C-alpha positions in Angstrom: 55.1 21.0 33.1 53.6 21.6 29.7 54.2 18.0 28.7 52.4 16.8 31.9 49.4 19.1 31.1 49.2 17.9 27.5 49.4 14.2 28.7 46.7 14.8 31.3 44.4 16.4 28.7 45.1 13.5 26.3 44.1 11.0 29.0 40.9 12.9 29.7 40.0 12.9 26.0 40.6 9.1 25.7 38.6 8.5 28.9 35.8 10.7 27.5 35.8 8.8 24.2 35.8 5.5 26.1 32.8 6.5 28.2 31.0 7.8 25.1 31.6 4.6 23.2 30.6 2.5 26.3 27.3 4.3 26.5 26.6 3.8 22.8 27.5 0.1 23.1 25.2 -0.3 26.1 22.4 1.3 24.3 22.8 -1.0 21.3 23.3 -4.0 23.6 20.0 -3.7 25.5 18.3 -5.8 22.8 15.8 -3.1 21.7 15.3 -2.6 18.0 14.3 0.9 17.0 11.9 1.0 14.0 10.4 3.9 12.1 7.3 3.0 10.1 6.1 5.3 7.3 2.7 4.3 6.0 -0.6 5.6 4.6 -3.3 6.3 7.2 -5.6 3.5 8.3 -8.6 5.7 7.3 -7.5 5.4 3.7 -9.3 2.1 3.3 -10.3 -1.2 4.8 -7.1 -2.6 3.3 -4.9 0.0 5.0 -6.6 -0.5 8.3 -5.8 -4.2 8.1 -2.2 -3.4 7.0 -1.6 -1.0 9.9 -3.1 -3.5 12.4 -0.8 -6.2 11.0 2.3 -4.1 11.8 1.0 -3.1 15.2 0.5 -6.8 16.0 3.9 -8.0 14.8 6.2 -5.2 16.0 5.4 -4.8 19.7 7.3 -3.6 22.7 6.9 -7.0 24.3 8.9 -8.5 21.5 11.7 -5.9 21.9 10.8 -3.3 19.4 10.7 0.5 20.0 8.4 1.6 17.2 7.4 5.0 16.0 4.8 5.3 13.2 3.9 8.1 10.8 0.9 8.1 8.5 0.1 10.4 5.6 -1.2 10.3 2.0 1.2 13.1 1.1 4.6 12.1 -0.2 6.4 15.3 1.1 5.1 14.6 4.6 6.3 11.0 4.4 9.7 12.2 3.2 10.0 14.6 6.2 9.0 11.8 8.6 11.6 9.4 7.2 14.3 12.1 7.5 13.3 12.6 11.1 13.5 8.9 11.8 17.1 9.0 10.4 18.0 11.9 12.6 16.6 10.0 15.6 18.9 7.0 14.8 16.4 4.2 14.2 17.8 0.8 13.2 15.2 0.1 10.5 12.8 2.1 8.4 9.7 0.3 7.0 8.1 2.2 4.2 4.9 2.2 2.2 5.3 5.3 0.0 2.4 7.5 -1.0 4.1 8.1 -4.4 6.7 6.2 -6.3 9.1 9.1 -7.0 11.2 11.4 -4.8 12.8 8.9 -2.4 16.4 8.8 -3.7 17.9 11.4 -1.4 16.3 10.2 1.8 17.1 6.5 1.2 20.7 7.5 0.4 20.8 9.3 3.7 19.5 6.3 5.5 22.1 4.1 3.8 24.9 6.4 4.8 23.7 6.3 8.4 23.7 2.5 8.4 19.9 2.3 8.6 18.3 -0.6 6.8 15.1 0.1 4.7 12.4 -2.4 3.9 9.6 -1.5 1.5 6.1 -3.0 1.9 2.9 -2.9 0.0 4.3 -0.5 -2.7 7.4 -0.2 -4.9 9.2 3.0 -5.4 11.5 4.3 -8.2 15.0 4.0 -6.6 18.0 1.8 -7.1 17.7 -1.6 -5.5 20.8 -1.1 -3.4 19.0 1.5 -1.4 16.7 -1.0 0.3 17.1 -4.5 1.8 13.9 -6.0 0.3 10.4 -5.2 -0.9 7.4 -7.2 0.4 4.7 -6.2 -2.0 1.7 -7.0 -4.2 2.2 -7.2 -7.9 -0.1 -4.3 -8.7 0.3 -4.6 -12.5 -0.7 -8.3 -12.2 -3.7 -7.2 -10.2 -4.7 -4.9 -13.0 -4.0 -7.6 -15.7 -6.1 -10.2 -13.8 -9.0 -7.8 -13.4 -9.0 -6.7 -17.1 -8.6 -10.2 -18.3 -11.7 -11.2 -16.3 -13.6 -8.2 -17.7 -12.7 -9.1 -21.3 -13.8 -12.7 -20.6 -17.3 -11.4 -19.9 -17.7 -10.8 -23.6 -19.9 -7.7 -23.3 -21.3 -6.3 -26.5 -19.5 -3.1 -25.7 -17.4 -1.7 -22.9 -18.2 1.8 -21.8 -16.1 2.3 -18.7 -16.1 4.7 -15.7 -12.6 4.3 -14.4 -12.2 5.6 -10.8 -8.5 5.8 -9.9 -6.7 5.8 -6.6 -4.1 8.3 -5.4 -2.2 9.3 -8.5 1.4 8.2 -8.7 1.0 5.5 -6.1 2.2 2.0 -7.0 -1.4 0.7 -6.6 -2.9 3.3 -8.9 -0.2 2.8 -11.6 -0.5 -1.0 -11.6 -4.3 -1.2 -11.6 -4.6 1.5 -14.3 -2.0 0.0 -16.7 -4.0 -2.9 -18.2 -7.2 -0.8 -18.6 -5.2 2.0 -20.3 -3.9 -0.5 -22.7 -7.5 -1.5 -23.7 -8.5 2.2 -24.1 -5.5 2.7 -26.3 -6.4 -0.3 -28.5 -10.0 0.9 -28.8 -11.4 -2.3 -27.3 -12.9 -0.4 -24.5 -14.3 3.2 -24.3 -13.1 5.6 -21.6 -16.3 7.4 -20.5 -14.4 9.1 -17.7 -11.1 8.4 -16.0 -10.7 10.4 -12.8 -9.1 10.0 -9.4 -11.1 9.9 -6.2 -7.9 9.4 -4.1 -9.3 6.2 -2.5 -12.3 8.2 -1.2 -15.9 6.8 -1.2 -17.6 10.1 -1.3 -15.5 11.4 -4.2 -16.2 8.3 -6.2 -19.9 8.8 -5.7 -19.6 12.3 -7.1 -17.8 11.1 -10.1 -20.5 8.6 -11.0 -23.3 11.1 -10.2 -21.6 13.5 -12.7 -21.6 10.9 -15.5 -25.2 10.0 -14.7 -26.3 13.6 -14.9 -24.4 14.1 -18.2 -26.6 11.4 -19.8 -23.6 9.5 -21.2 -24.0 5.8 -21.4 -21.9 3.4 -19.4 -22.0 -0.3 -18.4 -18.8 -0.8 -16.4 -17.4 0.8 -13.2 -13.8 -0.1 -12.6 -12.9 1.3 -9.2 -9.4 0.8 -7.9 -10.5 0.0 -4.3 -13.5 -1.3 -2.5 -14.4 2.0 -0.9 -14.6 3.8 -4.2 -16.7 1.0 -5.7 -19.1 1.4 -2.7 -19.4 5.1 -3.4 -20.1 4.4 -7.1 -22.8 1.9 -6.3 -24.5 4.4 -4.0 -24.8 6.7 -6.9 -26.3 4.0 -9.1 -28.8 3.0 -6.4 -30.0 6.6 -6.0 -30.5 6.9 -9.8 -32.3 3.5 -9.9 -29.6 1.9 -12.2 -29.3 -1.8 -11.8 -25.8 -3.4 -11.2 -24.1 -6.6 -10.5 -25.1 -10.1 -11.7 -27.9 -9.6 -14.3 -27.7 -5.8 -13.8 -26.9 -3.1 -16.4 -23.6 -2.1 -14.8 -20.7 -4.3 -14.1 -19.1 -3.3 -10.8 -15.4 -4.0 -10.0 -13.4 -3.2 -6.9 -10.1 -4.2 -5.3 -8.8 -5.2 -1.8 -11.3 -8.0 -0.8 -12.8 -6.5 2.4 -15.3 -8.9 3.8 -18.2 -6.5 3.3 -17.2 -6.1 -0.3 -17.0 -9.9 -0.9 -20.5 -10.2 0.6 -21.7 -7.8 -2.1 -20.3 -10.2 -4.6 -22.0 -13.2 -2.9 -25.3 -11.3 -3.0 -24.8 -10.5 -6.7 -24.6 -6.8 -6.2 -21.0 -6.5 -7.5 -19.3 -8.6 -10.1 -15.6 -8.7 -9.3 -13.1 -8.0 -6.5 -9.3 -8.2 -6.8 -7.3 -9.4 -3.9 -4.6 -7.3 -2.3 -2.9 -8.9 0.7 -2.1 -6.5 3.6 -0.1 -9.0 5.6 3.6 -8.2 5.1 4.8 -7.5 8.7 5.8 -11.0 9.7 7.7 -11.5 6.5 9.8 -8.4 7.2 10.2 -9.4 10.9 11.6 -12.8 9.8 14.2 -11.1 7.7 15.2 -8.7 10.5 15.5 -11.5 13.0 17.3 -14.0 10.8 19.4 -11.5 8.8 18.5 -13.6 5.8 16.9 -11.9 2.8 15.8 -14.6 0.3 14.9 -12.2 -2.5 15.0 -8.5 -3.3 11.3 -8.6 -4.2 8.9 -10.9 -2.4 5.5 -11.0 -4.0 2.3 -11.8 -2.2 0.1 -14.5 -3.8 -3.2 -13.0 -4.9 -6.2 -13.7 -7.1 -9.5 -12.2 -8.3 -13.0 -13.2 -7.2 -16.1 -13.6 -9.5 -19.6 -13.0 -8.1 -20.8 -16.1 -9.9 -18.2 -18.4 -8.3 -17.4 -16.9 -4.9 -18.4 -18.9 -1.8 -18.8 -18.1 1.9 -15.6 -20.1 2.5 -13.8 -17.6 0.2 -15.1 -14.7 2.3 -14.0 -16.4 5.6 -10.6 -17.3 4.2 -9.6 -14.2 2.2 -11.8 -11.4 3.4 -10.4 -8.5 5.4 -12.0 -6.9 8.5 -15.4 -7.9 9.8 
């Protein structure tokens, strides 16, 4: 009798396990790919708005994707969101980190759960085996290209207001590096170096503070277009000329169409390109299972107000 009961219970357990496995297989066999996207908010900048739109356009329900997105400029909030996506059992996590550090534990957890991670826009400080591939801009090269252009202007002196992006982000670190090297060599003077966290209004305040202090400057190096716009607003209110043939050289990054129009009009001097279009590259790797390289770099360049054309704006400009 006891043997019969034990045998019956065993059969029930096997049946239960079979049903459970069948359900799991059916769920994975329905063709839906579950994706968790962790990104910075579209309100951060024109670049980010274009970046978010790119992912929304590529990863759609009509193409078989079940997508959940989380946006924050705070690294701890992004970490919590990624952990939640792991708990929910997504197939892929696509990540543009607010800061480069702090991601080891979460990515190890994802790896253990069999979840594949793709980085986009920004690199992070983790072992390469924790992510499939990174589709990014070379932020250090962006900084090098911009500073090389600035040095080529052969100004009699370089008194620089340096407005930084969110500290610790890959974009900030890369765009800061080349300029810091010039400060260290003494070839350029650091009038002020301060973060505005990508914010136009904060950038305006930084420049207003320098103007009010009476300290001389002739270069504004802003790490995105929005902050350059805020800086220029402060110059305009103070009656300080800028751009081609102006007193102050104005430099931005991202290549929003409205910013490139400022170059074409001669109001700004330089804008560094940063491509926001990474979604289709990642989708191709997901669909094909083929990862051609661990790090895939977007081709980018810088634009000079004296050389830019309307065709450049139409081809490379972001937004409207």
